[in-house]
N, C-alpha and C positions, 0 to 999 in steps of 0.2 A: 923570705922564702915563699910566704903565702902569695905575695904579688907575682912572683915568678911562676908559681903553680897555676895561678889564675890565667896568666898570659899563655902558658902552654896549653891549658884546657881550652881556652877561648880559641886559639889557633887550630887545635885539633877538631873542635866542633865545627868551626867555620869551614874548614877544608872538606869535612864530611858531607856538607849540604849539597844537594843536587846542583844548585846554581853555581857553587864554587867549583865543583868538579867539571861542569861544562865550560866554565870560564877558563880553567887551566888547559882543557883540551883544545879550545878554540885558539889559544895562544900558539899552538903548534901547527895549525892548519893554514895553508895558503891556498885560497880558492882560485879557480881559473879566472884570469883577468878578462874583463870585458863581457863575459857571458852572464846568463841569468843565474840566480841563486834561489833554489827551491828548498824550503824547510819541511820536513815530515818528522813528526814526533809521535811515538806510540809507547804506551805503558802506563803504569800507575804513577810514575814520576814525570810523565810527558809534559804536563802543564808547567811544572817548576823548571824543567830543562828548557822548554820553549821560551819561557819568560827570560831566562838568563841569556839565551841566544838572541832574543829580540832586543834586549837591553844593550847587548854588545854590538850587534850588527845593524839594528835599526832599519833605515830605509834601504840598506843593501839587499834585503830579502825581497824578492819579487812576488812570491806567493808561498803559501804554506798551509798544511793541514796538521792538526793536533788531535789525537784521540786518546782519551784516558777513561778511567773508571767513573761510574756514576758518582756525582758529588765530589770529585777530586779536582775539578777545575775551579779557578778562583776569579773568573771574569775574563773579559776580552783582552786580546793581545794584538793591538793594532789591526791589521788586515788579515791576520791568521784566522783560519776557519777552525773553530773549536767544536769537537764532538765528544760526547760521553756515551759509553757503550758497556756491554755485559762482560762480567768477569766473575768466576773463572770459566764459565761457559759462554761462548760468543753468541751474540744475538743479531737482530736485523740492523741495529745501529753500528755494530762492529763491521758488518758487510758494507753498509752504506758509506761509512767513513773511509774504509779501505778502498772502495771503488772510487771515491772522490780523490784520494791520494794518488791512485794510479792515473786518473785523468790529469792531475796536475803535473805529473812527471812524464807524461807522454809527449812525444815530439821534440824532445831536447836534443841538443847537438854536443859535439866534443868540446865546445867552448863553454858549456854550462856545468854547474855544480849542484849536487844534491847533498844537503846536510841532513843526515838521518839520525835522530836522537832516540835511543832505544833504552827501555828499562823493563823491569820485571812486570809480568802481567800482559806483555805484548802478544803472547801466543793467542790469547782470547780476544784481545782488543783489536788486533791487526790481522784480518783474515779474509781471504777469498777462497771458499771451499771448492774442491774439485768434485765433490759429491753433494747430494742434496743436503741443505742446511739441517734438516731434522735428523738425518743420519749422523752428521758430524756432531751435533749436540748429544745424541745418544751415545756415540762412541766416547766422547769426552767425559760424560757423566760416569760411564762404566770404568774408564781408566782412573778417574779421581776416586772412585769408591772401592776399587779392588786392591789398593796398596801399591800400585806402580809408582816409582819415584819420578821426579820431574824430567830426568834425562830419558827414561823409557817412554814417558808420555809424549815428550817432544819429538822423539824418534819417529813415532807413528804420526803425530800431527803434521810433520814435514811432508809426509807422503800423501796427505789428503788435501794439500793446500797449493794454491797458485802463487803465493807470495813467500812462503817459508822455504828454508833450505837454500837460500841464495837467489830465489826466483824474483824477489822484489828488485834486487840490484840489476838483474838482467832486464827487467822492465824499464829501468832508468837509462839503459845504454842508448847512445854512446856517451852520455854525460859522465862526469867523474862523481863517484859516490864517496862521501866522507861520513863514517859512522862513529858516533860517540855512544858508548855503552855504559849504563849503570847496571852492574851485574847483580842478579839475585840467586846465582848458583855458585856454590863453593868451587873454587878452581877456575872460575871465569871462562868456561868453554864457549867461545864466540859463536859456534854453530848451534849451541843449545839454548843460549839466552834468548828468550822470546822466540825460540825455534829458528833463530838465525836467518832473518829475511835478507840480510845483505852479506852472508858469509857462506862459503861452500860447505856442503853437508859431509861430515866425516863418518856418519853411520852407514851401515851396509844393509843390503837386502836380507842377509842371514840374521842380523841382529833384529831387524824389524819383524821378520818371520817368527823368531823365537818369542819376542814380546807379544805378538798377536796370539801365538799358541798358548802362552802362559796365562794371559789375562782375559782374552776375549773368546776363549773356546766355548764358554757356556752359552753364548748368544750368537757367536760369529764363527765362520769357518773360512778356510782359504785354500786355494790351489796355486800351483806355480805354472807360469806359461813357459813357452819354449826358450825364452831368453833368460830364464831364471828369476823373473820378476814375480811378485806375489799379487794375486787377485783376491780381494776380500769379498766374501759372499754373506749376505744377510738373509736369514730365513724369511721366506715369503716374497722376496724380491725376484722379479724375472730376470733382471739384468745386473750382472756383477759390476763392480767399480774397480778400476785399476788402483792398487794401493802403493806398489813399489815400482819405481822406474829407475833404470840405470842412469847414473850421471855420465854425461858425455865430456870428453876431454876438452872439446871446444868451449863448452859452457864454463868450465873451470878456468880456462885461460882468460876469460873475460874479467876475472876478479883481480887481475894484476893492476887494474886502475882503481881498485877500491881500497881505501885506507881504513883500518879498524883501530880503535883506541878503547881500552877499558878505563873509563874515567873514575870509577869507584866500585868497590866490591859490596855485595849484599845491600844494594840501594843505600850505600853510605853508612852501614852499620858499624858502630864503634866496638872495640874489643870488649868493653865492659857491658855492652848490650847483648852479646852472644849468649851468655848463660841465662839471661832473662827470656830471650827468644826460645831457647831450647827447653826451658822449664814450662813455658806456655804451650809449646808443641806437645810435650809429654803429658800435660794435663788434659789437652784436647783429644789426644789420640784415642780412637774408638768411640768417641761420643758425638762426632760431627754429623750433620745431615749428609747423606751419601754422595750428593753432588759436589760437596765442598772438599777442599784440600787443606790438610793440617798446616803446612808451611804458609800457605796463602792467608789463612785466617789469622795466624799468629803475627804475620807481617802486617796485615791490615790493622790489627790492634796496636802494634808498635808505632805504625805511622800515625794513627789517631793520637797516641800519647805525644808524639813529636809535634803535632799540630795543636797542642794544648786542649784537646778534647777533655771533658770532665770524666771522672771515674764512672759516673752514672751512665754517660753516653757509651762508654766502652762496655759497661755491663749489659746494656741493651743489645749491642752488637753480639756479644758473647751469647746471650740468651736466645737470640734469633738464629744462631749458628749451630746449636747443639740439639740433640734429640731427647735429652734428659734435663732435669733441673740442674743448674750449675752446681757442681760439687764444691766442697771446701777447698780441695786442691786447685780447682779452676779459679775460684775467687782469690785464693792466696797468690797464685801465679799472676793473675791479672793485676792485683794490687802492687805486687813487686814490679811488674812491667810499668805500671802507671807511675810509681814513685821513683823508679830507677832510670827511666828514659830521659835523656837530655832533650829539652824543648827546642823547636825552631823559632817559635814566636816568643818575644819577651826574654830571650836568652841573655842578652847583654845586661838588662836590668837585674836579672836574677844573679848574675855573676858579680855585680857591683855591690850587692848588699850582703 
């Protein structure tokens, strides 16, 4: 019985890893024959996902760009261009990496394919803002600090971006876009995971207007234009920036050629990890630096545990993230997360002893 349990656990853990999830998704994809294959990966698991795709497809990939969080890459991947960038607030490296990805997918034809590997954190890491970068960073920080949930934050993010809300897929046309998603949002809403760069936006102008009214009214105001869109105004700025634009039917029709697959939920989180994650979130709530998000920091700590980081390394990240001395509740939640999270590295050896 112990041996059977070991095999079941081993298989469950193996299937939950980003690489395994990508491999399973690739088994279902038939790329366009004869054309170019471009790889673009964005998110905190981008490097792991890109490595799995590179190992599987090898020389079939003609070019590629990978953008992940600082210190989350693990070295070169053939000819793929690796970038590290800011999270949860985008920075210049986010914009530089995204601009390079847009260059790589420009000029493609109907015979070409784009493999888009997307994971949590992509909203900050994969970005080309429609408003000045400083304004976008300010809005992002306010949303993270005010208690808005990730769906509300991404609803507004999509309206400030040239790549979110399906716009990246449009930039790839007329190539075929195949998207493999590792979800970090419960329910796996494809248009909200990393703000849906390759999926049509299901949110409405009315929803965005309500979110802006609820969370940004202390520093921002808005008016509506004749078409019912929303214009965001910032005190002291002479020129307003368009926040909400109506989706056109023609743009949505273009997504008929885009294939979406949810390869894994919550970045591969296992059922036994959920209470550990939730306890960490509860301990952090109300104590984080204002620009940080509770779910993001708890997920970062879980990912560190998976990568065999030491408890002291995780404690350092915790201390840097909070505005108070870590409480006993925080330390206890962190230790349970450290002790209860199955590792990616050295996992097989641990199961055999």
